[in-house]
Wavefront OBJ file of the C-alpha trace (Angstrom):
o trace
v 7.659 -27.701 11.649
v 9.711 -27.987 8.347
v 11.861 -24.910 7.997
v 11.341 -24.584 3.948
v 7.574 -24.762 4.569
v 7.732 -22.109 7.154
v 9.729 -20.054 4.746
v 7.466 -20.798 1.949
v 4.573 -19.676 4.283
v 6.169 -16.592 5.155
v 7.156 -15.692 1.728
v 3.469 -15.945 0.477
v 2.351 -13.706 3.374
v 4.954 -11.124 2.519
v 3.635 -11.341 -1.240
v 0.175 -11.120 -0.323
v 0.615 -8.265 2.121
v 2.748 -6.493 -0.798
v -0.248 -7.153 -3.055
v -2.677 -5.712 -0.891
v -0.863 -2.433 -0.339
v -0.007 -1.987 -3.750
v -4.114 -2.350 -4.429
v -4.626 0.424 -2.002
v -1.925 2.303 -3.525
v -3.415 1.984 -6.731
v -6.819 3.040 -5.760
v -5.385 6.195 -3.923
v -3.778 6.878 -7.310
v -6.844 6.542 -9.227
v -8.534 9.032 -6.628
v -5.630 11.655 -6.852
v -5.817 11.670 -10.597
v -9.608 12.514 -10.116
v -8.598 14.937 -7.852
v -10.566 13.144 -5.035
v -7.893 13.881 -2.558
v -9.388 13.142 0.846
v -10.137 9.441 -0.723
v -6.771 9.136 -1.977
v -5.278 9.983 1.285
v -7.357 7.353 2.855
v -6.475 4.477 0.368
v -2.884 5.629 0.579
v -2.956 5.297 4.762
v -4.601 1.610 3.939
v -1.240 0.858 2.022
v 0.821 2.467 4.914
v -0.838 0.425 7.472
v 0.233 -2.719 5.567
v 3.753 -1.693 4.646
v 4.872 1.696 6.214
v 8.161 1.543 4.104
v 6.150 1.718 0.893
v 8.320 4.407 -0.637
v 5.974 4.872 -3.673
v 3.185 5.955 -1.327
v 4.639 8.869 0.818
v 5.033 11.388 -1.766
v 1.773 10.806 -3.414
v 0.184 11.066 0.080
v 1.950 14.196 0.510
v 0.775 15.738 -2.784
v -2.537 14.925 -1.908
v -2.268 16.397 1.679
v -0.856 19.574 0.064
v -3.808 19.741 -2.483
l 1 2 3 4 5 6 7 8 9 10 11 12 13 14 15 16 17 18 19 20 21 22 23 24 25 26 27 28 29 30 31 32 33 34 35 36 37 38 39 40 41 42 43 44 45 46 47 48 49 50 51 52 53 54 55 56 57 58 59 60 61 62 63 64 65 66 67
């Protein structure tokens, strides 16, 4: 297999995962802004399932848990 092709495929997968995580994070933020904290936590959890080291999610999730 071509090394450049493998690298490109890997980067495409990483970018797709990052985008998916961002979409779940954004949905969580929308729900949190509407004070739907249970729903927000569920969306934040989906983002973290994709990208555990998503630093923006953790404080927002903590805030939602606190509420």
